[in-house]
ROROKOL-573497 format. One line per 10 residues: number of its first residue (from 1); their letters; for each residue x, y, z of C-alpha. Coordinates in Angstrom, 3 decimals, decimal comma. Example, Ala and Ser with C-alpha at 12.3 -4.5 7.8 and 13.67 -1.06 7.14 Angstrom:
<pts>
1	as	12,300/-4,500/7,800; 13,670/-1,060/7,140
</pts>
This chain:
<pts>
1	xxxxxxxxxx	-120,416/-144,331/-220,137; -122,822/-142,221/-222,099; -125,785/-140,066/-221,171; -128,608/-138,070/-222,724; -129,472/-134,693/-221,528; -133,067/-133,440/-221,745; -132,092/-131,882/-225,075; -131,016/-134,834/-226,469; -127,413/-134,249/-226,339; -125,156/-137,407/-225,880
11	xxxxxxxxxx	-122,078/-136,807/-223,055; -119,696/-139,308/-222,836; -118,312/-139,684/-219,330; -115,995/-141,582/-216,677; -116,814/-142,186/-212,889; -113,742/-143,265/-211,010; -113,602/-144,210/-207,148; -115,661/-143,191/-204,180; -115,755/-140,401/-201,634; -116,344/-136,576/-202,158
21	xxxxxxxxxx	-116,893/-136,113/-206,063; -114,710/-133,913/-208,101; -115,596/-133,083/-211,837; -112,822/-132,143/-214,281; -113,078/-130,108/-217,121; -111,009/-130,099/-220,087; -109,604/-127,404/-222,332; -110,538/-126,628/-226,164; -109,992/-129,769/-228,378; -109,119/-131,925/-225,398
31	xxxxxxxxxx	-110,555/-135,413/-224,611; -111,213/-136,547/-220,922; -108,046/-138,686/-221,337; -105,495/-136,155/-220,591; -106,582/-136,173/-217,042; -105,757/-140,078/-217,110; -102,165/-140,099/-216,413; -101,782/-137,795/-213,628; -104,654/-135,905/-212,107; -107,151/-138,821/-211,927
41	xxxxxxxxxx	-104,652/-141,140/-210,048; -103,577/-138,374/-207,942; -107,080/-137,352/-206,807; -108,476/-140,836/-206,134; -105,280/-141,578/-203,930; -106,468/-138,579/-202,174; -110,011/-140,148/-201,435; -111,690/-138,169/-204,230; -114,631/-140,142/-206,657; -113,398/-138,302/-209,846
51	xxxxxxxxxx	-115,680/-137,665/-212,818; -114,332/-136,813/-216,354; -116,245/-136,072/-219,371; -115,700/-134,878/-223,050; -117,280/-131,553/-223,464; -119,546/-131,780/-226,254; -117,887/-131,203/-229,856; -115,202/-134,173/-228,657; -116,404/-137,817/-229,177; -118,002/-139,971/-228,243
61	xxxxxxxxxx	-119,602/-136,953/-227,004; -121,792/-135,280/-229,507; -119,833/-133,174/-231,961; -122,430/-130,175/-232,163; -121,635/-130,069/-235,796; -124,253/-127,048/-235,805; -122,391/-125,388/-233,355; -123,137/-124,322/-229,483; -122,431/-121,665/-226,865; -120,893/-121,761/-223,837
71	xxxxxxxxxx	-124,140/-121,841/-222,133; -124,820/-125,063/-223,861; -121,288/-126,407/-222,238; -122,441/-125,069/-218,908; -126,015/-126,723/-219,388; -124,295/-130,179/-220,098; -122,022/-129,767/-216,989; -125,034/-129,236/-214,725; -127,081/-132,237/-216,343; -124,088/-134,641/-215,665
81	xxxxxxxxxx	-123,929/-133,436/-212,355; -127,414/-133,886/-211,672; -127,499/-137,008/-213,658; -125,009/-138,898/-211,110; -126,667/-137,100/-208,274; -123,320/-135,429/-207,047; -124,294/-131,925/-206,013; -122,838/-130,092/-204,410; -120,002/-131,142/-206,347; -116,244/-129,880/-206,695
91	xxxxxxxxxx	-115,199/-128,781/-209,984; -111,807/-128,279/-211,782; -111,137/-126,575/-215,035; -108,300/-125,857/-217,205; -108,599/-123,100/-219,989; -112,016/-123,593/-221,759; -113,239/-125,684/-219,160; -112,143/-122,925/-216,389; -114,524/-120,917/-218,363; -117,370/-123,218/-218,320
101	xxxxxxxxxx	-117,137/-123,778/-214,307; -116,921/-119,822/-213,880; -120,356/-119,414/-215,731; -121,517/-122,709/-213,913; -120,794/-120,994/-210,732; -122,696/-117,934/-211,822; -126,057/-120,049/-213,444; -126,019/-123,049/-211,020; -124,052/-122,333/-207,641; -126,463/-124,695/-205,799
111	xxxxxxxxxx	-124,694/-127,567/-207,919; -120,880/-126,487/-206,503; -119,297/-126,900/-203,358; -115,868/-125,318/-204,606; -114,322/-124,523/-207,953; -110,465/-124,683/-208,935; -110,124/-122,532/-212,317; -106,764/-123,504/-213,914; -105,096/-121,567/-216,786; -107,762/-118,740/-216,397
121	xxxxxxxxxx	-108,926/-115,552/-217,382; -111,799/-113,476/-216,982; -111,240/-112,048/-220,691; -108,987/-112,914/-223,599; -106,185/-110,745/-225,003; -106,917/-109,518/-228,780; -103,970/-111,856/-229,985; -105,992/-114,969/-228,405; -109,103/-114,028/-229,938; -107,316/-113,543/-233,532
131	xxxxxxxxxx	-105,399/-116,781/-233,136; -108,667/-118,941/-232,029; -110,600/-117,204/-234,938; -108,305/-118,242/-236,905; -107,437/-121,376/-235,795; -111,452/-122,166/-236,505; -111,445/-120,369/-239,964; -108,667/-123,066/-241,016; -110,850/-125,587/-240,019; -114,059/-124,550/-241,709
141	xxxxxxxxxx	-111,936/-123,895/-244,734; -110,871/-127,452/-244,942; -106,985/-126,510/-245,150; -104,612/-128,843/-244,041; -101,275/-127,900/-242,615; -98,356/-129,989/-242,233; -98,467/-132,021/-238,989; -95,000/-130,718/-237,725; -95,881/-127,190/-238,256; -99,178/-127,626/-236,286
151	xxxxxxxxxx	-97,150/-129,483/-233,710; -94,348/-126,871/-233,337; -97,140/-123,868/-233,352; -99,087/-125,774/-230,267; -96,053/-126,334/-228,529; -94,470/-122,923/-228,810; -98,108/-121,707/-227,672; -98,910/-123,924/-224,738; -95,851/-125,298/-223,008; -93,147/-123,378/-220,724
161	xxxxxxxxxx	-89,631/-122,065/-221,609; -88,429/-125,339/-219,012; -89,805/-127,691/-221,487; -89,001/-126,058/-224,599; -85,107/-125,598/-223,480; -84,835/-129,763/-223,218; -84,966/-131,083/-226,704; -85,435/-134,838/-225,775; -88,658/-133,624/-223,930; -89,704/-131,221/-226,134
171	xxxxxxxxxx	-89,338/-133,992/-229,282; -91,885/-136,372/-226,942; -94,537/-133,317/-226,784; -93,884/-132,551/-230,758; -94,780/-136,212/-231,260; -97,858/-136,284/-229,254; -99,149/-132,782/-230,547; -98,352/-134,080/-234,280; -100,500/-137,283/-233,599; -103,365/-135,298/-231,894
181	xxxxxxxxxx	-106,419/-134,623/-234,167; -106,352/-131,714/-236,127; -109,998/-130,994/-235,511; -113,490/-131,142/-236,847; -116,565/-129,106/-236,563; -116,912/-129,390/-232,644; -113,264/-128,447/-232,513; -114,125/-125,540/-234,393; -116,861/-124,347/-232,646; -115,218/-124,906/-229,185
191	xxxxxxxxxx	-112,052/-122,464/-230,847; -114,958/-120,014/-231,206; -115,739/-120,204/-227,290; -112,397/-120,241/-226,129; -111,406/-116,552/-226,524; -113,601/-115,052/-223,629; -115,349/-111,614/-224,085; -114,961/-109,098/-221,110; -116,638/-111,161/-218,308; -114,584/-109,632/-215,138
201	xxxxxxxxxx	-117,890/-107,272/-214,047; -120,303/-110,424/-214,272; -118,073/-112,623/-212,047; -117,824/-110,110/-209,291; -121,317/-111,571/-208,114; -119,840/-115,524/-208,008; -120,512/-116,594/-204,368; -118,849/-120,287/-205,165; -115,331/-120,509/-203,309; -113,221/-120,472/-205,862
211	xxxxxxxxxx	-109,444/-120,857/-206,166; -107,327/-119,655/-209,153; -104,325/-121,604/-210,532; -102,206/-119,671/-213,091; -98,850/-121,096/-214,921; -95,686/-119,152/-214,904; -94,887/-119,092/-218,452; -98,687/-119,431/-219,805; -99,010/-116,951/-222,896; -102,911/-117,761/-223,148
221	xxxxxxxxxx	-103,874/-116,641/-219,844; -100,616/-115,293/-217,999; -100,399/-115,204/-214,527; -101,333/-111,303/-214,490; -104,797/-112,474/-215,915; -105,233/-114,912/-213,278; -104,630/-112,420/-210,628; -107,447/-109,893/-212,266; -109,869/-112,707/-212,324; -109,214/-113,870/-208,889
231	xxxxxxxxxx	-109,681/-110,077/-207,800; -113,028/-110,092/-209,086; -114,425/-113,242/-207,793; -115,410/-112,213/-204,265; -112,871/-114,120/-201,844; -111,142/-116,071/-204,412; -107,533/-116,997/-203,750; -104,623/-117,218/-206,445; -101,574/-119,536/-206,688; -98,829/-119,465/-209,681
241	xxxxxxxxxx	-97,259/-122,698/-210,515; -93,571/-121,961/-211,749; -91,868/-122,929/-214,638; -94,758/-124,294/-216,957; -97,019/-122,966/-219,642; -100,661/-123,485/-220,818; -100,311/-127,119/-220,153; -99,204/-126,810/-216,518; -101,253/-129,783/-215,183; -99,191/-131,865/-217,674
251	xxxxxxxxxx	-96,122/-130,288/-217,447; -95,876/-130,006/-213,795; -98,176/-132,328/-212,579; -96,799/-132,940/-209,046; -97,113/-129,363/-208,116; -100,541/-128,990/-209,666; -101,973/-132,090/-207,774; -100,553/-130,622/-204,320; -102,227/-127,426/-205,013; -105,768/-129,270/-206,040
261	xxxxxxxxxx	-105,849/-131,526/-203,238; -105,059/-128,750/-200,707; -107,864/-126,807/-201,988; -110,223/-129,597/-202,594; -109,591/-131,201/-199,007; -111,061/-128,334/-197,032; -114,164/-128,017/-195,887; -116,432/-125,169/-196,960; -115,826/-123,372/-193,462; -111,973/-123,287/-193,832
271	xxxxxx	-112,454/-122,504/-197,684; -114,190/-119,458/-196,458; -111,932/-118,809/-193,769; -109,289/-118,812/-196,237; -110,706/-116,525/-198,261; -111,792/-113,859/-195,850
</pts>
């Protein structure tokens, strides 16, 4: 399904089931379909209405070839929530999707009931910023690296040691990563946003109940960064899922889904008591 925002931006979204609404926000370069295998069926079975969207930059949403900001992505998410009339809405983000959710909690708290921030941080490391900027530069130059090399680099960057120690499992991941879209101008714009500036101080005024979920072997947003983020957000809680990397919601979906459902099922009072 497609909607058009007041600013003329077309957004692609999918609306599944009935019940309390949950909006899922993906990471850099990822289509909304990444949620379909594990999170959408689990959340629907738990009684939630599940909404997924392709962030600006990922077709069939507008590609945003002229560039965009995180505020634009926040406005897109807010527009979808208002378009569907689902406020206050639960929101789950991962990686860049968490960054969008964090900023949405600051800008439009009235739209949110609760937020889960996976693979999240309040500021990116230097190496993460340099890597994101370099990948964006490769796209801008039109440089085509061997797909096998790109798949291996992405595997090392995003998967946990348990997965990488299993050659059969790693081979499946390499095939999947090699077949993925290498990226266009929209992915380039997302890459430039994916390395966060230091937002720790800003997040100290978030009032929406938040739960931060880290992945044990995440090199992009390690558990220490997740704990720092949770400590900055008033009342936020934190949990680390063992044995997985930055793609933890795909590597260990059973544990991740249990964590999501546990937090999302709690009513507002229970969340406030839990975070007190």
